[in-house]
C-alpha positions in Angstrom: -180.6 92.0 20.9 -181.2 94.2 23.9 -183.3 91.4 25.5 -180.1 89.3 25.5 -178.0 92.0 27.2 -176.3 93.1 24.1 -175.6 96.5 25.6 -177.4 98.5 22.9 -179.5 101.6 23.2 -182.5 102.5 21.1 -181.4 104.8 18.3 -184.4 107.1 18.8 -183.6 107.5 22.5 -180.0 108.5 21.8 -181.1 110.9 19.0 -183.6 112.6 21.3 -180.9 113.1 23.9 -178.6 114.6 21.3 -181.3 116.9 19.9 -182.3 118.1 23.3 -178.8 118.3 24.7 -179.6 115.7 27.4 -176.8 113.5 28.7 -177.9 109.9 29.0 -176.2 107.7 31.6 -176.4 104.0 31.0 -176.2 102.0 34.3 -175.7 98.4 35.1 -178.6 96.5 36.7 -176.1 94.1 38.2 -173.4 96.3 39.7 -173.4 99.6 41.6 -170.7 101.3 39.5 -170.7 104.5 37.5 -172.3 104.2 34.1 -171.4 105.2 30.6 -172.3 108.7 29.5 -173.8 109.3 26.1 -173.4 112.9 25.2 -172.5 115.2 22.3 -169.0 114.7 21.0 -167.7 117.6 18.9 -165.2 115.4 17.2 -167.7 113.0 15.6 -168.6 113.9 12.0 -172.1 115.1 11.9 -172.9 114.1 8.3 -172.1 110.4 8.8 -174.6 109.1 11.3 -174.2 105.5 12.4 -177.2 103.3 12.2 -177.3 99.8 13.4 -179.3 96.7 12.5 -179.7 93.5 14.5 -181.4 90.4 13.3 -182.4 87.4 15.4 -184.5 84.7 13.9 -185.3 83.3 17.3 -187.2 86.3 18.5 -190.7 87.4 17.4 -192.8 90.4 18.4 -196.5 89.6 18.7 -199.2 92.2 19.3 -202.6 91.1 20.6 -205.5 93.4 19.9 -209.2 93.4 20.9 -208.4 91.1 23.9 -211.3 90.9 26.3 -210.4 92.7 29.6 -211.6 90.0 32.0 -209.8 88.0 34.7 -208.3 84.8 33.3 -208.0 85.9 29.7 -204.2 86.6 29.9 -203.7 83.2 31.6 -205.6 81.5 28.8 -203.4 83.2 26.2 -200.0 82.8 27.9 -200.3 79.5 29.9 -199.9 77.3 26.7 -196.9 79.4 25.7 -195.3 78.9 29.1 -196.0 75.1 29.0 -194.3 75.0 25.6 -191.2 76.7 27.1 -191.7 79.9 25.2 -190.2 82.9 27.0 -192.5 85.9 26.9 -191.6 89.4 27.8 -194.8 91.3 28.6 -194.8 94.9 27.4 -198.2 96.2 28.2 -198.8 99.7 26.8 -200.6 102.4 28.9 -204.1 101.2 29.6 -206.8 103.2 28.0 -210.5 103.0 28.9 -212.4 101.1 26.4 -216.1 101.2 25.5 -216.1 97.5 24.7 -214.2 96.1 27.7 -211.3 95.2 25.5 -207.6 96.2 25.6 
């Protein structure tokens, strides 16, 4: 849902901020205004942690492995998707050297 601007934070990110006593400031990418602070609240019950679940049947996560690391390969994979009107968000992990010229 975050990809649609649902104003959600990853639970793990908030949890790490809480555990390490780090204040998280959520800012707008559209307006230059102060953001929302996520920090410890002594009045919140500690034993009842809130967890959220979002479901969207129109979104899929696809991971490609063993893709040849050569110019034009990404185009060959993603061009047909673009032609079909499929919106793709590219989340490339940190690149690691490969012995087989694959990512």
